[in-house]
C-alpha positions as CSV (number, residue, x, y, z in Angstrom):
1,M,-19.7,0.2,49.4
2,P,-21.0,0.0,45.8
3,Q,-24.5,-1.3,45.5
4,A,-26.1,-3.5,42.9
5,S,-29.8,-3.2,43.0
6,E,-32.6,-4.9,41.0
7,T,-34.1,-1.5,40.3
8,Q,-31.2,0.8,39.4
9,P,-31.6,4.4,38.2
10,L,-29.5,3.9,35.1
11,Q,-30.4,1.9,32.0
12,L,-27.4,0.6,30.1
13,Q,-27.5,-0.9,26.6
14,L,-24.8,-1.9,24.0
15,T,-25.4,-1.8,20.3
16,P,-22.9,-2.7,17.6
17,L,-23.0,-0.1,14.7
18,Q,-21.8,-2.6,12.1
19,I,-24.0,-5.5,11.3
20,S,-22.1,-8.7,10.3
21,E,-23.3,-10.9,7.5
22,N,-23.1,-13.9,9.7
23,V,-23.5,-15.0,13.3
24,C,-20.1,-15.8,14.6
25,Q,-19.5,-19.2,16.3
26,P,-17.1,-18.9,19.2
27,I,-13.8,-20.7,18.6
28,D,-12.7,-20.5,22.2
29,T,-14.9,-21.4,25.2
30,P,-18.3,-19.9,24.6
31,W,-20.2,-17.8,27.1
32,T,-22.3,-19.8,29.6
33,D,-25.1,-18.7,31.8
34,S,-22.7,-18.1,34.7
35,D,-20.6,-15.8,32.4
36,K,-23.6,-13.5,32.2
37,I,-22.6,-12.4,35.8
38,G,-19.8,-9.9,35.4
39,F,-16.7,-11.9,35.1
40,F,-14.5,-9.3,36.6
41,G,-16.3,-8.1,39.7
42,G,-19.1,-10.6,40.2
43,M,-21.7,-7.9,39.8
44,K,-24.9,-8.7,38.1
45,T,-25.3,-7.3,34.5
46,V,-28.3,-5.5,33.3
47,E,-28.4,-7.4,30.0
48,N,-29.3,-11.0,29.5
49,K,-27.9,-11.2,26.0
50,I,-24.2,-10.8,25.3
51,C,-23.4,-8.1,22.8
52,E,-21.2,-9.4,20.0
53,L,-18.9,-7.4,17.7
54,V,-17.0,-8.7,14.7
55,L,-13.6,-7.1,14.0
56,Y,-12.0,-7.3,10.6
57,P,-8.3,-6.3,10.7
58,G,-7.7,-2.9,9.1
59,E,-11.4,-1.9,9.2
60,P,-12.9,0.4,11.8
61,C,-15.8,-0.9,14.0
62,E,-17.9,0.9,16.6
63,L,-19.8,-0.1,19.7
64,L,-22.5,2.3,20.9
65,V,-23.0,2.5,24.7
66,Q,-26.4,4.1,25.5
67,L,-27.0,5.4,29.0
68,E,-30.4,6.7,30.2
69,N,-31.1,8.2,33.6
70,I,-34.6,7.0,34.7
71,S,-34.3,8.5,38.2
72,R,-35.3,11.9,39.6
73,H,-31.7,12.7,40.5
74,A,-28.7,13.7,38.4
75,L,-26.0,11.0,38.2
76,A,-22.3,11.4,38.3
77,L,-20.8,8.7,35.9
78,N,-17.5,7.0,35.5
79,L,-17.2,4.5,32.6
80,E,-14.4,2.0,32.4
81,I,-13.5,-0.7,29.8
82,E,-12.2,-4.1,30.9
83,G,-11.3,-7.1,28.8
84,N,-8.7,-9.6,27.8
85,F,-7.8,-7.7,24.7
86,P,-5.0,-5.0,24.3
87,S,-6.0,-1.5,25.3
88,N,-4.6,-0.1,22.0
89,W,-7.4,-1.8,20.1
90,Y,-10.0,0.8,21.1
91,R,-10.6,4.4,22.1
92,V,-13.6,6.0,23.8
93,G,-15.5,8.8,22.3
94,G,-17.8,10.8,24.6
95,E,-18.1,14.0,26.6
96,G,-19.2,14.8,30.1
97,N,-19.7,12.6,33.2
98,E,-22.9,14.0,34.6
99,L,-26.4,12.8,33.4
100,P,-29.4,15.0,34.4
101,P,-32.7,13.3,35.4
102,G,-34.6,11.7,32.4
103,A,-31.6,12.4,30.0
104,K,-29.8,10.1,27.7
105,M,-26.1,9.9,26.9
106,E,-24.3,8.0,24.1
107,V,-20.7,6.9,24.3
108,V,-19.0,5.3,21.3
109,L,-16.1,2.7,21.5
110,Y,-14.0,2.8,18.4
111,F,-12.3,-0.5,17.6
112,Q,-9.6,-1.0,14.9
113,L,-7.0,-3.8,14.6
114,D,-3.8,-3.5,12.6
115,R,-4.5,-4.8,9.0
116,R,-1.6,-7.3,9.4
117,F,-3.1,-8.9,12.5
118,F,-2.9,-12.4,11.0
119,E,0.6,-11.9,9.5
120,D,2.5,-10.1,12.3
121,I,2.9,-12.7,15.0
122,S,5.4,-12.2,17.8
123,P,8.2,-14.9,18.0
124,D,7.0,-16.1,21.4
125,K,3.5,-16.8,19.9
126,I,4.8,-18.9,17.0
127,G,3.4,-22.4,17.1
128,Q,0.6,-21.5,19.5
129,P,-3.1,-21.2,18.6
130,L,-4.0,-17.6,17.6
131,V,-6.7,-16.2,19.9
132,L,-9.6,-14.9,17.9
133,D,-12.4,-14.6,20.5
134,Y,-12.1,-12.0,23.3
135,R,-14.3,-10.9,26.2
136,G,-14.9,-7.5,27.7
137,Q,-17.4,-5.5,29.7
138,I,-18.5,-2.0,30.2
139,Q,-18.3,-1.0,33.9
140,V,-20.3,2.1,34.9
141,S,-19.9,3.4,38.4
142,Y,-22.2,6.3,39.4
143,N,-23.8,7.9,42.3
144,E,-26.9,10.1,42.8
145,L,-26.4,13.8,43.2
146,S,-28.5,15.3,45.9
147,N,-30.4,18.6,45.3
148,S,-28.5,20.3,48.0
149,T,-26.5,23.4,47.0
150,D,-23.8,22.6,49.5
151,A,-20.8,21.2,47.7
152,N,-20.0,18.7,50.5
153,E,-23.5,17.3,50.5
154,A,-24.1,17.2,46.8
155,R,-22.6,13.8,46.3
156,L,-24.1,12.0,49.3
157,G,-26.4,9.8,47.2
158,K,-26.1,6.0,46.8
159,I,-23.2,4.6,44.8
160,Y,-24.0,2.0,42.1
161,Q,-22.2,-0.2,39.7
162,Q,-23.5,-1.7,36.5
163,F,-21.9,-4.0,34.0
164,A,-22.6,-4.8,30.4
165,P,-20.5,-7.7,28.9
166,F,-19.6,-8.0,25.2
167,Q,-17.6,-10.3,23.1
168,L,-15.2,-9.5,20.3
169,F,-14.7,-11.9,17.3
170,V,-11.6,-11.3,15.2
171,R,-12.3,-12.7,11.7
172,P,-10.6,-12.4,8.4
173,R,-12.5,-10.8,5.5
174,S,-13.0,-13.5,2.8
175,L,-13.4,-12.4,-0.8
176,Y,-14.7,-15.8,-1.8
177,L,-17.9,-15.5,0.3
178,K,-19.4,-13.2,-2.4
179,Y,-19.5,-16.1,-4.8
180,L,-21.7,-18.2,-2.5
181,P,-25.4,-18.1,-1.9
182,D,-26.6,-16.0,1.1
183,L,-27.4,-19.2,3.0
184,Y,-23.7,-20.1,3.2
185,R,-22.5,-16.5,3.9
186,E,-24.4,-16.7,7.2
187,V,-22.2,-19.5,8.5
188,D,-19.1,-18.3,10.3
189,F,-17.1,-21.5,9.7
190,V,-17.6,-21.3,6.0
191,G,-15.9,-17.9,5.9
192,R,-13.0,-19.0,8.0
193,L,-12.6,-22.2,5.9
194,L,-12.6,-20.2,2.6
195,K,-10.0,-17.8,3.9
196,I,-7.6,-20.7,4.1
197,F,-8.0,-21.4,0.3
198,E,-7.9,-17.7,-0.4
199,E,-4.6,-17.2,1.3
200,A,-3.2,-20.2,-0.7
201,F,-4.5,-19.3,-4.2
202,E,-4.9,-15.5,-4.1
203,P,-1.2,-14.7,-4.5
204,D,-1.1,-16.9,-7.6
205,F,-4.3,-15.3,-8.9
206,N,-2.9,-11.8,-8.4
207,T,0.3,-12.8,-10.1
208,A,-1.6,-14.1,-13.1
209,S,-3.8,-11.0,-13.3
210,T,-0.7,-8.8,-13.4
211,L,1.5,-11.0,-15.5
212,W,2.0,-8.3,-18.0
213,A,3.9,-6.3,-15.4
214,Y,6.4,-9.1,-14.9
215,L,7.0,-9.2,-18.7
216,H,7.4,-5.5,-19.3
217,P,11.0,-4.2,-18.9
218,R,9.9,-1.0,-17.1
219,T,7.9,-2.8,-14.4
220,A,9.4,-6.3,-14.2
221,P,11.4,-7.3,-11.1
222,E,15.1,-6.8,-11.4
223,A,15.7,-10.5,-11.4
224,M,13.6,-10.8,-14.6
225,L,15.6,-8.3,-16.6
226,P,18.4,-10.7,-17.9
227,F,15.6,-13.0,-19.1
228,L,13.8,-10.2,-20.9
229,A,17.1,-9.0,-22.4
230,H,17.9,-12.4,-23.7
231,W,14.4,-12.7,-25.0
232,V,15.0,-9.8,-27.4
233,G,18.7,-10.6,-28.0
234,W,20.0,-7.7,-25.9
235,E,23.2,-7.6,-23.9
236,M,23.0,-6.3,-20.4
237,T,25.3,-3.3,-19.8
238,P,26.2,-3.2,-16.0
239,I,27.8,0.2,-16.3
240,L,24.5,1.8,-17.1
241,S,21.8,2.5,-14.5
242,L,19.0,0.1,-14.0
243,K,16.4,2.6,-15.3
244,K,18.4,3.1,-18.5
245,Q,18.8,-0.6,-19.0
246,R,15.1,-1.0,-18.7
247,D,14.6,1.7,-21.4
248,L,17.1,0.0,-23.7
249,I,15.5,-3.4,-23.4
250,A,12.0,-1.8,-24.0
251,K,13.3,-0.1,-27.1
252,A,15.4,-2.9,-28.4
253,I,13.1,-3.7,-31.4
254,E,13.1,-0.1,-32.5
255,I,16.8,0.1,-32.3
256,Y,17.2,-3.1,-34.3
257,R,15.0,-1.6,-37.0
258,W,17.4,1.2,-37.7
259,R,20.7,-0.7,-37.0
260,G,23.4,0.2,-39.5
261,T,21.9,3.6,-40.4
262,R,22.7,7.2,-39.3
263,R,19.4,7.4,-37.5
264,G,19.9,4.2,-35.6
265,L,23.4,5.2,-34.5
266,R,22.2,8.6,-33.4
267,Y,19.3,7.1,-31.5
268,Y,21.5,4.6,-29.8
269,L,24.0,7.3,-28.7
270,H,21.1,9.4,-27.5
271,L,20.0,6.5,-25.2
272,F,23.5,6.0,-23.8
273,T,24.6,9.6,-23.4
274,D,21.3,11.4,-22.7
275,L,22.2,14.0,-25.3
276,P,19.2,15.4,-27.2
277,L,18.4,14.3,-30.7
278,D,17.8,17.9,-32.0
279,E,15.8,16.8,-35.0
280,H,14.9,20.4,-35.8
281,L,18.6,21.5,-36.2
282,E,21.0,21.1,-39.0
283,E,23.4,18.2,-38.8
284,K,26.5,20.3,-38.0
285,D,24.6,22.0,-35.1
286,K,23.3,18.9,-33.4
287,H,24.6,17.6,-30.1
288,I,25.0,14.2,-31.8
289,S,26.4,15.1,-35.2
290,I,27.1,12.3,-37.8
291,L,28.7,13.5,-41.1
292,E,29.3,11.1,-43.9
293,L,32.3,11.7,-46.2
294,G,31.8,10.7,-49.8
295,G,30.5,11.9,-53.1
296,R,31.4,11.6,-56.8
297,G,34.6,13.7,-56.6
298,F,35.2,16.6,-58.9
299,V,32.5,16.6,-61.6
300,V,32.3,19.6,-63.8
301,G,29.0,21.4,-63.5
302,E,28.0,19.5,-60.3
303,A,30.8,19.9,-57.8
304,G,31.2,23.0,-55.7
305,I,34.6,24.2,-54.5
306,G,34.8,23.9,-50.7
307,E,31.6,22.0,-50.5
308,D,31.6,18.5,-51.9
309,T,34.7,18.5,-54.1
310,I,37.2,15.7,-53.4
311,M,40.6,16.0,-55.2
312,G,42.5,12.8,-55.5
313,G,39.8,10.6,-54.0
314,G,39.0,10.0,-50.3
315,Q,38.6,7.3,-47.7
316,P,35.5,5.3,-48.7
317,F,32.7,4.4,-46.3
318,H,34.0,6.8,-43.7
319,F,32.0,9.1,-41.3
320,I,32.7,11.5,-38.5
321,V,30.9,11.5,-35.2
322,C,31.0,14.6,-33.1
323,L,29.4,14.7,-29.7
324,R,28.9,18.1,-28.0
325,Y,28.3,17.8,-24.3
326,P,27.9,20.2,-21.4
327,G,30.9,20.5,-19.1
328,D,29.0,19.2,-16.0
329,R,28.1,15.9,-17.8
330,P,31.3,14.4,-19.2
331,L,31.1,11.4,-21.5
332,D,32.8,8.1,-21.3
333,E,34.8,7.9,-24.6
334,K,35.3,4.1,-24.2
335,L,31.6,3.5,-23.9
336,V,30.9,5.8,-26.9
337,R,33.4,3.9,-29.1
338,K,31.9,0.6,-28.0
339,V,28.4,1.8,-29.0
340,I,29.7,3.0,-32.4
341,E,31.6,-0.2,-33.1
342,Q,28.5,-2.2,-32.2
343,E,26.1,-0.2,-34.4
344,K,28.1,0.8,-37.5
345,P,28.3,-1.4,-40.6
346,A,31.4,-3.7,-40.3
347,F,33.0,-2.2,-43.5
348,C,32.8,1.5,-42.3
349,T,35.4,3.5,-40.6
350,Y,34.9,6.6,-38.4
351,D,36.5,9.4,-36.5
352,L,35.2,10.5,-33.1
353,Y,35.3,14.0,-31.6
354,L,34.1,14.9,-28.2
355,E,33.5,18.6,-27.9
356,E,32.7,20.3,-24.5
357,I,30.3,23.2,-24.7
358,S,29.6,25.8,-22.1
359,R,26.1,26.7,-21.0
360,S,25.3,30.3,-21.5
């Protein structure tokens, strides 16, 4: 039978490795003097003070278990964790299960809760109070190893059990506490109360601090795009991708500045077709070529045969658009004509040529 003695050969101590700014006030039924007797097995604990550990969701926390053998015999140890909290909240870090005489051993309990502990509530728990206080205990079972070299007699020593209770407090991390004097930070209730206001106002504060992102076409939510387009007098074009529409709204003012000019029409066609602008090439060699027909006709001393000479007049205010595109990226002629009709001066006429080019 396991024995519980007043003078046991093992000293057991629990130490939290993270120090909380405040002393937590139990929300559930607090520990009483009778609770200091191991609440699982009824065995007497070696500590009079209950070890308390504060857990913040998403943040790691550690509990140090210190074991010291004060006897003259080696001890074979078996450490178990019991409590009313889920087993996936913690893991045990330590090596070995034998403690020589006068030696010390440290075992670390690593606790970490999911960062969405307060948000992810199972359907069967909706409407019920959320449990924030938990109890647990370290149970160490061990026996003295005799000095005999016989394997069958080596473990004939007395068998002991010792318990060390601890309490876990799950608390939200409140940002507003840093704005208070230290006196108020030490009160657990103040932090929990401020968290209520933080959850109510922080989303609005975050929205206000990032309002620019809601008003920029490239980062705004999709539902905001029609408003932003109307804001700059732009017409949404559903046939284009969402990314391209964002680019068009963002560059609307630049497009307006050059509306009715060759540069503006080429830039607009570039946005809709993804063809390069080719600013470094001559007009006739560009992927988006816009040639204007006009001139003063046949003027002796100025006109060149085959270059700018027009015999018998020509069609006034007329230009030619030639788009050269790769075969694997065909163009939508209907869309191209719509773009030209929208961007050209109303009195101008044009001819459109779509020329497929092969990639060498």
